[in-house]
Wavefront OBJ file of the C-alpha trace (Angstrom):
o trace
v -0.035 -0.008 -0.012
v 2.842 2.321 0.829
v 4.517 1.683 -2.471
v 1.304 2.504 -4.337
v 0.908 5.702 -2.446
v 4.525 6.613 -3.091
v 4.011 5.906 -6.811
v 0.860 8.022 -6.868
v 2.718 10.849 -5.189
v 5.581 10.790 -7.735
v 3.077 10.564 -10.575
v 1.182 13.524 -9.198
v 4.366 15.552 -8.851
v 5.540 14.439 -12.304
v 2.218 15.663 -13.803
v 2.613 19.125 -12.298
v 3.355 21.987 -14.618
v 6.949 23.302 -14.551
v 5.734 26.568 -13.078
v 4.190 24.741 -10.122
v 7.253 22.513 -9.734
v 9.485 25.549 -9.657
v 7.243 27.333 -7.112
v 7.333 24.218 -4.930
v 11.053 23.761 -5.449
v 12.012 27.336 -4.708
v 9.667 27.460 -1.739
v 11.120 24.231 -0.419
v 14.716 25.228 -1.013
v 14.104 28.414 0.951
v 11.957 27.057 3.727
v 13.878 23.828 4.391
v 17.269 25.487 5.003
v 15.663 28.329 7.000
v 13.568 25.814 8.957
v 16.702 23.826 9.630
v 18.582 26.926 10.588
v 15.841 28.037 12.951
v 15.591 24.580 14.408
v 19.358 24.274 14.968
v 19.624 27.803 16.273
v 16.735 27.324 18.642
v 18.310 24.074 19.739
v 21.585 25.860 20.265
v 19.905 28.718 22.147
v 18.087 26.196 24.209
v 21.312 24.400 25.089
v 23.095 27.659 25.881
v 20.246 28.804 28.078
v 20.134 25.404 29.721
v 23.900 25.569 30.307
v 23.607 29.084 31.742
v 20.787 28.117 34.010
v 22.530 24.914 35.038
v 25.691 26.880 35.809
v 23.720 29.425 37.846
v 21.892 26.656 39.719
v 25.128 24.785 40.418
v 26.804 27.922 41.672
v 23.838 28.734 43.897
v 23.810 25.205 45.148
v 27.507 25.170 45.825
v 27.330 28.480 47.741
v 24.445 27.226 49.910
v 26.121 23.833 50.330
v 29.380 25.453 51.423
v 27.634 27.742 53.839
v 25.556 24.857 55.304
v 28.698 22.667 55.573
v 30.462 25.521 57.361
v 27.578 25.802 59.822
v 27.434 22.095 60.516
v 31.198 22.003 60.893
v 30.942 24.689 63.594
v 28.331 22.616 65.373
v 30.489 19.553 65.038
v 33.453 21.464 66.424
v 31.364 22.558 69.406
v 30.394 18.922 70.122
v 34.069 17.930 69.873
v 34.915 20.653 72.446
v 32.297 19.140 74.759
v 33.496 15.606 74.382
v 37.150 16.566 74.880
v 36.605 19.077 77.776
v 38.668 17.850 80.800
v 36.324 19.409 83.364
v 33.352 17.580 81.848
v 35.227 14.281 81.830
v 36.324 14.767 85.479
v 32.742 15.542 86.542
v 31.214 12.605 84.697
v 33.810 10.054 85.962
v 33.955 11.314 89.588
v 33.056 8.391 91.966
v 31.938 10.588 94.812
v 29.882 13.007 92.843
v 26.607 11.132 93.508
v 27.136 10.934 97.293
v 28.330 14.393 98.256
v 25.821 17.190 97.731
v 28.490 19.902 97.915
v 30.537 18.186 95.229
v 27.353 17.919 93.086
v 26.598 21.621 93.640
v 30.142 22.557 92.739
v 29.930 20.460 89.563
v 26.566 22.072 88.735
v 28.131 25.514 89.061
v 30.887 24.471 86.656
v 28.666 22.683 84.100
v 25.859 25.172 83.806
v 27.798 28.189 82.546
v 30.067 26.028 80.458
v 27.143 24.461 78.580
v 25.403 27.793 78.200
v 28.479 29.393 76.791
v 28.237 27.250 73.672
v 24.696 28.406 72.894
v 24.761 31.194 70.306
v 21.034 30.858 69.338
v 22.189 31.114 65.679
v 23.870 27.781 65.002
v 23.146 26.165 68.396
v 19.854 26.785 69.979
v 20.428 24.619 73.097
v 23.211 22.559 74.561
v 21.844 19.679 76.677
v 23.721 17.135 78.793
v 21.888 14.036 79.983
v 23.457 12.768 83.204
v 22.941 10.112 85.906
v 19.489 10.534 87.392
v 20.905 10.238 90.941
v 22.449 13.673 90.570
v 20.161 16.407 91.874
v 20.767 18.662 88.923
v 19.561 15.953 86.482
v 16.127 17.567 86.757
v 17.391 21.124 86.008
v 15.767 20.644 82.514
v 17.471 23.612 80.900
v 20.954 22.362 80.147
v 20.962 19.277 82.368
v 18.583 16.368 82.055
v 18.015 12.856 83.288
v 19.707 10.097 81.343
v 17.129 7.613 82.573
v 14.286 9.642 81.027
v 16.332 9.948 77.772
v 16.580 6.185 77.600
v 12.786 6.145 77.069
v 12.950 8.310 73.941
v 13.060 7.429 70.246
v 16.119 9.501 69.539
v 18.136 7.686 72.211
v 17.200 4.379 70.743
v 18.348 5.579 67.285
v 21.632 6.840 68.764
v 22.366 3.437 70.366
v 21.358 1.583 67.265
v 23.671 3.653 65.069
v 26.712 2.419 66.943
v 28.493 5.668 65.957
v 30.121 8.380 67.978
v 27.724 10.974 66.596
v 24.124 11.021 65.242
v 22.676 13.797 63.174
v 19.050 13.605 64.098
v 16.037 15.151 62.210
v 13.129 16.670 64.092
v 11.040 13.555 63.519
v 13.218 11.656 66.055
v 12.005 13.912 68.861
v 8.605 12.818 70.092
v 8.995 13.660 73.738
v 7.167 16.524 75.422
v 10.080 18.900 75.209
v 10.201 18.820 71.414
v 8.183 21.330 69.426
v 7.729 19.975 65.930
v 9.584 21.619 63.027
v 11.622 23.811 65.346
v 15.033 22.104 65.686
v 17.414 19.419 64.540
v 20.031 17.905 66.787
v 23.512 16.478 66.996
v 23.767 13.622 69.556
v 27.030 12.409 71.077
v 27.287 9.520 73.579
v 29.649 10.343 76.505
v 31.426 7.127 77.487
v 33.834 6.379 80.282
v 37.315 6.797 78.872
v 38.548 4.024 81.183
v 35.687 1.644 80.224
v 34.292 2.532 76.829
v 31.369 0.153 77.262
v 30.020 2.321 80.120
v 27.669 5.075 78.965
v 27.939 8.020 81.379
v 25.730 10.464 79.551
v 24.559 11.986 76.257
v 25.381 15.356 74.723
v 22.694 16.986 72.539
v 23.108 20.143 70.525
v 19.812 21.481 69.156
v 20.032 23.311 65.833
v 17.384 25.913 64.835
v 15.382 24.512 61.932
v 14.657 27.929 60.485
v 18.432 28.542 60.116
v 18.671 25.476 57.870
v 15.476 26.208 55.925
v 16.597 29.815 55.240
v 19.762 28.444 53.628
v 17.703 25.934 51.603
v 15.291 28.630 50.394
v 18.210 30.692 49.082
v 19.454 27.601 47.218
v 16.200 27.272 45.246
v 15.621 30.607 43.476
v 13.712 29.249 40.441
v 9.961 28.926 40.582
v 8.738 25.412 41.603
v 12.269 24.407 42.534
v 12.919 22.442 45.692
v 15.940 22.123 47.965
v 15.900 19.736 50.899
v 18.003 17.618 53.224
v 17.500 13.944 53.935
v 19.577 11.436 55.789
v 21.032 8.155 54.459
v 17.822 6.309 55.450
v 15.744 8.573 53.236
v 14.179 10.407 56.191
v 13.402 14.081 55.563
v 15.477 16.492 57.659
v 14.508 19.869 56.268
v 12.797 21.236 53.112
v 12.228 24.487 51.356
v 8.762 23.412 50.244
v 6.903 20.454 51.819
v 4.136 20.311 49.198
v 6.713 20.010 46.335
v 8.569 17.552 48.457
v 5.573 15.171 48.268
v 4.953 15.935 44.579
v 8.477 15.149 43.347
v 9.116 12.248 45.810
v 12.705 11.611 44.696
v 13.822 8.028 45.375
v 16.636 7.567 47.904
v 18.642 5.500 45.401
v 18.477 8.359 42.927
v 19.740 10.810 45.568
v 22.667 8.577 46.477
v 23.473 7.914 42.795
v 23.282 11.623 42.005
v 25.739 12.468 44.719
v 28.353 10.361 42.953
v 28.058 12.120 39.582
v 27.615 15.608 38.063
v 24.203 17.283 38.077
v 21.885 15.763 35.523
v 18.219 15.432 34.302
v 16.060 12.658 35.714
v 12.776 11.404 34.353
v 10.050 11.219 36.973
v 6.556 9.938 36.665
v 5.014 13.308 35.770
v 7.908 15.364 34.651
v 11.626 15.616 33.983
v 13.710 17.395 36.549
v 17.254 18.734 37.043
v 18.722 16.819 40.025
v 21.815 17.718 42.115
v 22.862 16.002 45.290
v 25.823 16.080 47.678
v 26.538 14.583 51.070
v 27.281 17.185 53.733
v 30.764 16.496 55.115
v 30.872 15.001 58.614
v 27.190 13.945 58.441
v 25.068 11.297 56.743
v 22.797 14.004 55.416
v 22.343 14.734 51.677
v 21.543 18.189 50.351
v 19.354 17.851 47.273
v 18.113 20.357 44.675
v 15.290 19.540 42.240
v 14.245 21.882 39.406
v 11.608 21.030 36.788
v 12.810 21.111 33.248
v 9.709 23.039 32.081
v 10.698 25.933 34.292
v 14.221 26.026 32.954
v 12.908 25.803 29.367
v 10.186 28.456 29.830
v 12.327 31.310 28.421
v 13.580 29.096 25.608
v 9.971 28.326 24.620
v 9.261 31.992 24.327
v 12.250 32.450 22.008
v 11.127 29.420 19.897
v 7.689 30.965 19.530
v 9.216 34.167 18.166
v 11.350 32.122 15.771
v 8.339 30.255 14.445
v 6.481 33.508 13.813
v 9.499 34.873 11.968
v 9.751 31.609 9.919
v 6.106 31.997 8.892
v 6.649 35.589 7.707
v 9.769 34.505 5.743
v 7.777 31.589 4.278
v 5.097 33.880 2.941
v 7.771 36.157 1.387
v 9.509 33.031 -0.054
v 6.256 31.838 -1.578
v 5.670 35.180 -3.254
v 9.218 35.267 -4.593
v 8.850 31.644 -5.807
v 5.779 32.540 -7.867
v 7.456 35.613 -9.408
v 10.719 33.765 -10.225
v 8.966 30.679 -11.598
v 6.674 32.778 -13.824
v 9.745 34.605 -15.214
v 11.706 31.366 -15.759
v 8.920 29.394 -17.392
v 7.456 32.042 -19.675
v 9.912 31.393 -22.546
v 9.910 27.638 -21.909
v 6.125 27.601 -22.172
v 6.228 29.305 -25.501
v 8.861 26.830 -26.792
v 6.625 23.928 -25.748
v 3.614 25.422 -27.494
v 5.641 25.792 -30.692
v 6.899 22.206 -30.334
v 3.314 21.001 -30.204
v 2.598 23.006 -33.376
v 5.580 21.327 -35.070
v 4.158 17.927 -34.161
v 0.980 18.952 -35.865
v 2.914 19.983 -38.974
v 2.856 23.758 -38.391
v 6.558 24.635 -38.540
v 6.838 28.183 -37.158
v 9.887 29.867 -35.665
v 9.875 31.621 -32.266
v 9.922 35.370 -32.165
v 11.390 36.182 -28.732
v 13.980 38.737 -27.665
v 17.536 37.224 -27.947
v 19.397 36.212 -24.750
v 22.634 34.488 -23.949
v 21.380 32.003 -21.405
v 20.591 28.317 -22.056
v 17.026 29.058 -23.019
v 18.205 31.694 -25.483
v 20.610 29.195 -27.037
v 17.838 26.595 -27.199
v 15.503 29.044 -28.866
v 18.217 29.980 -31.353
v 18.861 26.370 -32.215
v 15.196 25.624 -32.358
v 14.694 28.460 -34.853
v 17.645 27.256 -36.823
v 16.250 23.700 -36.746
v 12.793 24.959 -37.863
v 14.415 27.039 -40.622
v 16.325 23.975 -41.842
v 13.226 21.718 -41.557
v 11.294 24.289 -43.546
v 13.956 24.428 -46.204
v 14.110 20.650 -46.443
v 10.383 20.374 -46.655
v 10.334 22.880 -49.441
v 13.187 21.076 -51.203
v 11.371 17.735 -50.789
v 8.257 19.287 -52.276
v 10.279 20.533 -55.304
v 12.398 17.425 -55.670
v 11.082 14.004 -56.535
v 14.374 12.285 -55.986
v 14.007 9.233 -53.800
v 17.331 9.787 -52.048
v 16.348 13.312 -50.942
v 13.057 12.002 -49.637
v 14.903 9.401 -47.621
v 17.235 12.058 -46.193
v 14.324 14.258 -45.175
v 12.532 11.345 -43.471
v 15.694 10.575 -41.527
v 16.129 14.212 -40.512
v 12.512 14.567 -39.533
v 12.686 11.309 -37.633
v 15.646 12.495 -35.561
v 14.845 16.148 -35.085
v 11.685 14.938 -33.426
v 9.821 17.346 -31.223
v 9.038 14.393 -28.892
v 12.778 14.129 -28.077
v 13.128 17.802 -27.473
v 9.883 17.770 -25.434
v 11.192 14.866 -23.354
v 14.454 16.748 -22.840
v 12.582 19.829 -21.745
v 10.580 17.680 -19.377
v 13.896 16.362 -18.007
v 14.983 19.953 -17.503
v 11.745 20.587 -15.593
v 12.605 17.758 -13.215
v 16.175 19.112 -12.830
v 14.851 22.601 -12.176
v 12.519 21.191 -9.500
v 15.572 19.552 -7.898
v 17.651 22.722 -8.070
v 20.199 21.051 -10.484
v 21.179 24.275 -12.239
v 24.606 23.012 -13.304
v 23.101 19.870 -14.728
v 20.477 21.859 -16.653
v 23.337 23.797 -18.270
v 25.085 20.523 -19.225
v 21.849 19.073 -20.711
v 21.193 22.315 -22.732
v 24.778 22.233 -24.004
v 24.425 18.553 -24.993
v 21.087 19.296 -26.637
v 22.619 22.208 -28.570
v 25.500 20.067 -29.776
v 23.022 17.321 -30.710
v 20.923 19.517 -32.914
v 23.901 21.304 -34.461
v 25.456 17.991 -35.400
v 22.009 16.723 -36.624
v 21.914 19.642 -39.041
v 25.692 19.709 -39.862
v 25.362 22.743 -42.066
v 23.094 20.847 -44.475
v 25.712 18.198 -45.253
v 24.519 14.620 -45.847
v 27.841 13.010 -45.199
v 29.777 13.820 -42.045
v 32.879 12.338 -40.450
v 32.622 9.261 -38.178
v 34.185 11.449 -35.448
v 31.301 13.911 -35.671
v 28.761 11.061 -35.852
v 30.229 9.659 -32.648
v 30.112 13.103 -31.037
v 26.489 13.338 -32.112
v 25.534 10.013 -30.457
v 27.601 10.926 -27.387
v 25.588 14.127 -26.999
v 22.425 12.105 -27.280
v 23.710 9.644 -24.672
v 24.644 12.443 -22.301
v 21.058 13.619 -22.294
v 19.717 10.054 -21.931
v 22.172 9.376 -19.131
v 20.823 12.371 -17.212
v 17.279 11.186 -17.978
v 17.861 7.647 -16.697
v 20.059 8.560 -13.697
v 23.278 7.260 -15.298
v 21.967 3.708 -15.434
v 22.884 3.391 -19.133
v 26.541 3.656 -20.135
v 28.115 4.270 -23.519
v 31.515 2.678 -24.394
v 33.145 3.829 -27.674
v 36.155 1.968 -29.077
v 36.681 2.968 -32.669
v 39.969 2.876 -34.551
v 41.496 6.319 -35.126
v 42.212 5.265 -38.713
v 38.531 5.607 -39.706
v 37.605 8.692 -37.686
v 37.927 11.084 -40.617
v 36.036 8.760 -42.992
v 32.552 9.709 -44.134
v 29.255 8.276 -42.947
v 25.614 9.202 -43.527
v 24.690 11.516 -40.707
v 22.245 10.317 -38.032
v 23.080 6.665 -38.570
v 24.192 5.640 -35.080
v 21.700 7.586 -32.934
v 18.495 5.669 -34.005
v 20.303 2.376 -33.426
v 21.442 3.474 -29.959
v 17.938 4.760 -29.173
v 16.471 1.401 -30.269
v 18.986 -0.380 -27.996
v 17.890 1.748 -25.022
v 14.079 1.583 -25.504
v 13.615 -1.948 -26.795
v 16.705 -3.525 -25.202
v 18.072 -2.225 -21.914
v 14.787 -0.673 -20.613
v 13.051 -3.984 -21.116
v 15.268 -5.706 -18.587
v 14.343 -6.019 -14.890
v 17.221 -3.782 -13.831
v 16.591 -1.175 -16.594
v 20.352 -0.647 -16.709
v 23.096 -1.632 -19.062
v 25.915 -0.698 -21.389
v 25.921 0.124 -25.096
v 29.282 -0.489 -26.882
v 30.272 0.982 -30.225
v 33.306 -0.669 -31.851
v 34.617 0.071 -35.338
v 37.439 -0.540 -37.773
v 38.422 -1.631 -41.226
v 37.395 -5.121 -42.271
v 38.555 -6.254 -45.785
v 38.737 -2.620 -47.049
v 35.268 -1.670 -45.784
v 34.232 0.080 -42.554
v 32.288 -1.996 -40.029
v 30.782 -0.366 -36.958
v 29.264 -2.719 -34.389
v 26.628 -1.372 -31.924
v 25.924 -3.879 -29.219
v 23.862 -3.862 -25.984
v 23.296 -6.193 -22.997
v 19.530 -5.688 -23.107
v 16.474 -7.922 -23.565
v 17.482 -9.272 -27.003
v 15.161 -10.417 -29.806
v 13.833 -13.636 -31.227
v 14.713 -14.743 -34.765
v 11.185 -14.005 -35.855
v 11.403 -10.416 -34.670
v 14.747 -9.933 -36.373
v 13.288 -11.157 -39.713
v 10.588 -8.479 -39.564
v 12.838 -5.549 -38.513
v 13.856 -4.508 -42.034
v 10.595 -5.349 -43.838
v 8.018 -2.813 -44.951
v 5.296 -4.376 -42.817
v 4.435 -1.489 -40.526
v 1.849 -3.492 -38.670
v 4.275 -5.920 -37.109
v 5.312 -5.705 -33.510
v 8.511 -3.755 -34.291
v 6.602 -0.762 -35.571
v 7.943 1.617 -32.917
v 11.615 0.892 -33.523
v 11.633 -0.762 -36.977
v 10.824 2.397 -38.874
v 14.035 4.174 -37.910
v 16.159 1.071 -38.574
v 14.552 0.432 -41.967
v 15.053 4.077 -42.852
v 18.833 3.817 -42.074
v 19.130 0.623 -44.062
v 17.316 2.193 -47.098
v 19.493 5.276 -46.952
v 22.697 3.172 -46.940
v 21.327 1.131 -49.911
v 20.555 4.354 -51.835
v 23.938 5.958 -51.233
v 26.318 2.967 -51.259
v 24.452 0.156 -52.959
v 22.627 -2.972 -51.718
v 25.868 -4.761 -50.793
v 26.071 -2.414 -47.754
v 23.632 -1.940 -44.926
v 22.642 -3.343 -41.484
v 22.962 -6.832 -40.096
v 21.448 -8.059 -36.793
v 22.535 -10.730 -34.340
v 20.485 -11.260 -31.174
v 19.371 -13.814 -28.602
v 16.555 -13.324 -26.093
v 17.995 -12.327 -22.753
v 21.558 -11.915 -24.084
v 21.328 -8.579 -25.938
v 21.531 -7.469 -29.551
v 24.356 -6.679 -31.976
v 23.822 -4.364 -34.993
v 26.625 -4.369 -37.701
v 26.813 -1.264 -39.975
v 28.862 -1.985 -43.139
v 29.810 0.935 -45.422
v 32.607 1.639 -47.843
v 35.646 3.595 -46.699
v 35.537 7.198 -48.023
v 37.902 9.800 -46.697
v 36.616 13.357 -46.070
v 38.793 16.368 -46.698
v 37.753 19.511 -44.682
v 34.166 18.922 -43.712
v 34.919 17.358 -40.325
v 36.857 20.366 -39.098
v 34.114 22.717 -40.091
v 31.507 20.682 -38.320
v 33.677 20.362 -35.304
v 33.961 24.149 -35.122
v 30.229 24.426 -35.315
v 29.711 22.083 -32.424
l 1 2 3 4 5 6 7 8 9 10 11 12 13 14 15 16 17 18 19 20 21 22 23 24 25 26 27 28 29 30 31 32 33 34 35 36 37 38 39 40 41 42 43 44 45 46 47 48 49 50 51 52 53 54 55 56 57 58 59 60 61 62 63 64 65 66 67 68 69 70 71 72 73 74 75 76 77 78 79 80 81 82 83 84 85 86 87 88 89 90 91 92 93 94 95 96 97 98 99 100 101 102 103 104 105 106 107 108 109 110 111 112 113 114 115 116 117 118 119 120 121 122 123 124 125 126 127 128 129 130 131 132 133 134 135 136 137 138 139 140 141 142 143 144 145 146 147 148 149 150 151 152 153 154 155 156 157 158 159 160 161 162 163 164 165 166 167 168 169 170 171 172 173 174 175 176 177 178 179 180 181 182 183 184 185 186 187 188 189 190 191 192 193 194 195 196 197 198 199 200 201 202 203 204 205 206 207 208 209 210 211 212 213 214 215 216 217 218 219 220 221 222 223 224 225 226 227 228 229 230 231 232 233 234 235 236 237 238 239 240 241 242 243 244 245 246 247 248 249 250 251 252 253 254 255 256 257 258 259 260 261 262 263 264 265 266 267 268 269 270 271 272 273 274 275 276 277 278 279 280 281 282 283 284 285 286 287 288 289 290 291 292 293 294 295 296 297 298 299 300 301 302 303 304 305 306 307 308 309 310 311 312 313 314 315 316 317 318 319 320 321 322 323 324 325 326 327 328 329 330 331 332 333 334 335 336 337 338 339 340 341 342 343 344 345 346 347 348 349 350 351 352 353 354 355 356 357 358 359 360 361 362 363 364 365 366 367 368 369 370 371 372 373 374 375 376 377 378 379 380 381 382 383 384 385 386 387 388 389 390 391 392 393 394 395 396 397 398 399 400 401 402 403 404 405 406 407 408 409 410 411 412 413 414 415 416 417 418 419 420 421 422 423 424 425 426 427 428 429 430 431 432 433 434 435 436 437 438 439 440 441 442 443 444 445 446 447 448 449 450 451 452 453 454 455 456 457 458 459 460 461 462 463 464 465 466 467 468 469 470 471 472 473 474 475 476 477 478 479 480 481 482 483 484 485 486 487 488 489 490 491 492 493 494 495 496 497 498 499 500 501 502 503 504 505 506 507 508 509 510 511 512 513 514 515 516 517 518 519 520 521 522 523 524 525 526 527 528 529 530 531 532 533 534 535 536 537 538 539 540 541 542 543 544 545 546 547 548 549 550 551 552 553 554 555 556 557 558 559 560 561 562 563 564 565 566 567 568 569 570 571 572 573 574 575 576 577 578 579 580 581 582 583 584 585 586 587 588 589 590 591 592 593 594 595 596 597 598 599 600 601 602 603 604 605 606 607 608
């Protein structure tokens, strides 16, 4: 079905007038490159904008990440100071501290101001020490708390389960009455007996204001609908710049961990594609993550693309108008030539009266008028002369200067014009000009074999362009006979017959025509062979008969005409001989006497 539709499309395009083909071609040649340019430029602008935005986001992320890491490092340093403080170690390991009230009171006076001194209410909201419940100050509940009560909490359980010397705890770990949700995070450090590390003497807790962290996260997410948040290695949320977006994006923990090991990149989610960047905060098991939807990044690029499309539409309309004007100008003379050619087919031989020009069409018009003038002269001469040989010459000339061939060549030029093949059009016009000049040959009946080969070569150059170089011509003729005479337009009808009824009848529709020639027993023999379909013996027997109703009517007339002309000029001992087998090709042998020409060849060569 697709092949049929494709064939119908090509047939439809082939049937279009040259004017419409040129309009379509010019319009396409303008719009396609411009469309490609706009597409590539918009893609380039999009990539540049994406790179700029990505760079800005990365820089913003890095600044916020560095600031947050600095804050957490300060908090970590404060906890290290607590753990390593000698006074705190002495108090916690004192054996008599639980028995002597005065010693406890002295310790309380030392501990209270020391713990409070580390609270700056910016990075550290509270410093809490959980101590043995037998100490009276374990119920102070400002900086000092009961370790026994702490053992009942969820955060204590998580600290012990972690088995680490530090635990960075999100607000969700704090479910006891002292915790106000969404107000603080915490750093937890177990305080163990330095002499017996298995003995837990207390717990240090540094509470971090949650709003300090969220402020930094908000600054890291400047683009609309972007999200920056912190989560721990278990995938538990620590802090977020936007809780509603947090639930909407729902980034998988594996993606967060994987992203932290590579450069920022785009990730496909269920509903959208997002830009994802993740890094683990040094000294913690927390990941800072930024998520930005691609549609927000591409919003400005879409606006630029919309403007480009509008500009392309305006240019397209201008291109269409220019295509119509140019095609009308280019086809006006060609249309007149075609009309005159149809008149010639009907027997009305009239020259074209158009202003002279030096382009290919001007040369074609000049040669057409010259051809028409010659045809008119020959027709008049035929009318006056009753000689059979002149009649045969005229028939041959009329058969070869056939408007159908010129019309087909013009149609080929239409196709080339539609494809923008301007150089090839020039080559075809040049070959066509040479073909007709050599066809006319200044009115000479006999021309050199060199000019006859040049004539058939010009014909094959046009046919090669028409059939996409599927048909090749191979000429191997002895130089010794090149300046010998031959009836003009002898080889071209044979080559045409080999193409139409030989090569084009094969499945491949491709092949080679070979022309070989030399002296055989004092006479000239030129062999034209092809690797086409070939003919049966019955078909060969009818080729040179006068039965115009046989199956060789289309090709036989030209071959019979050549054979008759050779008989009239050179005698019946000369002429055409055929050898052919179905499927193996055909061989035509032209036998004529050797007759040297003096100056005619050079004159014809100058004309061509």
